[in-house]
LUMZAFI-769417 format. One record per residue (C-alpha): residue number from 1; x, y, z. Coordinates in steps of 0.05 Angstrom, whole numbers. Each point is the difference from the previous one (the first is absolute). Layout:
MARLUM seq      X      Y      Z
MARLUM NUM      X      Y      Z
...
//
This chain:
MARLUM seq      X      Y      Z
MARLUM   1    439   -672  -1022
MARLUM   2    -33     51    -47
MARLUM   3     32    -34    -60
MARLUM   4    -29    -68     20
MARLUM   5    -69     30     12
MARLUM   6      4     36    -67
MARLUM   7     21    -64    -34
MARLUM   8    -59    -38     29
MARLUM   9    -48     55    -21
MARLUM  10     27     -1    -71
MARLUM  11     -4    -76     -4
MARLUM  12    -72      2     26
MARLUM  13    -19     53    -51
MARLUM  14     31    -39    -57
MARLUM  15    -35    -64     21
MARLUM  16    -67     35      5
MARLUM  17      9     31    -69
MARLUM  18     21    -67    -29
MARLUM  19    -59    -37     28
MARLUM  20    -48     55    -24
MARLUM  21     27     -6    -70
MARLUM  22     -6    -76     -1
MARLUM  23    -74      4     19
MARLUM  24    -18     47    -56
MARLUM  25    -38    -34    -56
MARLUM  26     37     -7    -65
MARLUM  27    -15     49    -56
MARLUM  28    -36    -26    -62
MARLUM  29     54    -12    -53
MARLUM  30    -10     14    -74
MARLUM  31    -24    -54    -48
MARLUM  32     55    -38    -35
MARLUM  33    -40    -21    -61
MARLUM  34     -7    -73     18
MARLUM  35    -74    -14     12
MARLUM  36      7    -55     53
MARLUM  37     46     42     43
MARLUM  38    -37     65    -11
MARLUM  39    -67    -33     16
MARLUM  40     27    -30     64
MARLUM  41     31     66     21
MARLUM  42    -64     40    -15
MARLUM  43    -44    -50     37
MARLUM  44     47      0     60
MARLUM  45      3     75      5
MARLUM  46    -75      8    -11
MARLUM  47    -10    -47     60
MARLUM  48     51     41     40
MARLUM  49    -37     65    -17
MARLUM  50    -68    -31     18
MARLUM  51     26    -30     65
MARLUM  52     28     68     20
MARLUM  53    -67     33    -15
MARLUM  54    -37    -52     42
MARLUM  55     49      8     57
MARLUM  56     -9     76     -2
MARLUM  57    -76     -7     -1
MARLUM  58      1    -47     60
MARLUM  59     49     45     36
MARLUM  60    -45     61    -11
MARLUM  61    -59    -36     32
MARLUM  62     46    -25     56
MARLUM  63     23     71     14
MARLUM  64    -72     25      3
MARLUM  65    -17    -53     51
MARLUM  66     63     10     41
MARLUM  67    -10     75     -3
MARLUM  68    -55     -8     51
MARLUM  69    -57     16    -47
MARLUM  70    -33    -69      4
MARLUM  71    -49     21     54
MARLUM  72    -21     61    -40
MARLUM  73     -7    -37    -66
MARLUM  74    -70     -7    -27
MARLUM  75    -29    -70    -11
MARLUM  76      1     13    -75
MARLUM  77     74     18      2
MARLUM  78     16    -63     40
MARLUM  79    -39    -42    -51
MARLUM  80     37     34    -57
MARLUM  81     67    -14     32
MARLUM  82    -19    -73     12
MARLUM  83    -21     -6    -73
MARLUM  84     66     33    -22
MARLUM  85     41    -46     44
MARLUM  86    -36    -61    -27
MARLUM  87     14     24    -71
MARLUM  88     73     11     18
MARLUM  89      2    -71     28
MARLUM  90    -29    -30    -63
MARLUM  91     49     38    -44
MARLUM  92     58    -20     45
MARLUM  93    -18    -73     -6
MARLUM  94     -4      5    -76
MARLUM  95     69     33     -2
MARLUM  96     29    -53     46
MARLUM  97    -25    -53    -49
MARLUM  98     32     38    -58
MARLUM  99     66      5     37
MARLUM 100     -1    -76     10
MARLUM 101    -12     -9    -75
MARLUM 102     57     47    -18
MARLUM 103     51    -31     48
MARLUM 104     12    -61    -43
MARLUM 105      1     41    -63
MARLUM 106     53     45     30
MARLUM 107     45    -59     17
MARLUM 108     -7    -27    -71
MARLUM 109     14     67    -32
MARLUM 110     60     11     44
MARLUM 111     30    -66    -19
MARLUM 112    -13     14    -74
MARLUM 113     24     73      1
MARLUM 114     70    -19    -24
MARLUM 115    -30    -30    -63
MARLUM 116    -37     63    -22
MARLUM 117     11     19    -73
MARLUM 118     32     46    -17
MARLUM 119     53    -16     53
MARLUM 120     10     74     14
MARLUM 121    -68      0     35
MARLUM 122     19    -56     48
MARLUM 123     27     47     55
MARLUM 124    -62     44     -4
MARLUM 125    -45    -61      1
MARLUM 126     35    -26     63
MARLUM 127     -1     68     33
MARLUM 128    -74     13    -16
MARLUM 129    -20    -69     24
MARLUM 130     38      8     65
MARLUM 131    -32     68     12
MARLUM 132    -68    -30    -16
MARLUM 133     11    -56     50
MARLUM 134     20     51     53
MARLUM 135    -62     40    -17
MARLUM 136    -42    -62     12
MARLUM 137     34    -10     68
MARLUM 138    -17     72     19
MARLUM 139    -71    -11    -25
MARLUM 140     -6    -63     43
MARLUM 141     23     40     61
MARLUM 142    -50     56    -16
MARLUM 143    -56    -52     -4
MARLUM 144     20    -31     67
MARLUM 145     -4     69     33
MARLUM 146    -65     14    -36
MARLUM 147    -31    -66     23
MARLUM 148     18     15     72
MARLUM 149    -29     70     -4
MARLUM 150    -63    -25    -33
MARLUM 151    -13    -54     52
MARLUM 152     14     45     60
MARLUM 153    -41     58    -25
MARLUM 154    -58    -41    -26
MARLUM 155     -5    -32     69
MARLUM 156      2     68     34
MARLUM 157    -54     29    -46
MARLUM 158    -45    -61      6
MARLUM 159      6      3     76
MARLUM 160    -17     74     -1
MARLUM 161    -63    -16    -39
MARLUM 162    -18    -54     50
MARLUM 163     11     49     58
MARLUM 164    -48     48    -34
MARLUM 165    -52    -55     -8
MARLUM 166      4      2    -76
MARLUM 167     -5    -60    -46
MARLUM 168     61    -23    -38
MARLUM 169     -6    -13    -74
//
């Protein structure tokens, strides 16, 4: 019985570790010296970095609100957070548009990766493009989480201002 329990514990631990690794964003690969592929990769990973920053900013505000400090926040602080959340929302929407623009470019580059000259760069072009596409997928997920946090917390902060009888800008 102990062996079976131990086996299940090991399998569970391995599955948790495997899923944690698959959710990690890809690392930015080095340039390969082909401008189309390097440009796509750099744009994709810049978007990933920015989406991560926006998600972290929205999460920080969310943690402040969930930490029970909303009632003790000053009106100015609430207004600052609303303004910050609106800025995060605008930036998120712009990044979502950029991701849409890059999706088609990624498909085209991936299909042309085998034709890269010199041919020795074809595997790196394929690998970089695949990592870039995965980076865009992670960025899209970051932006989905960010949008949810922004909406929820903006609503909470606006309602708090209403409860205090303050005007909403």
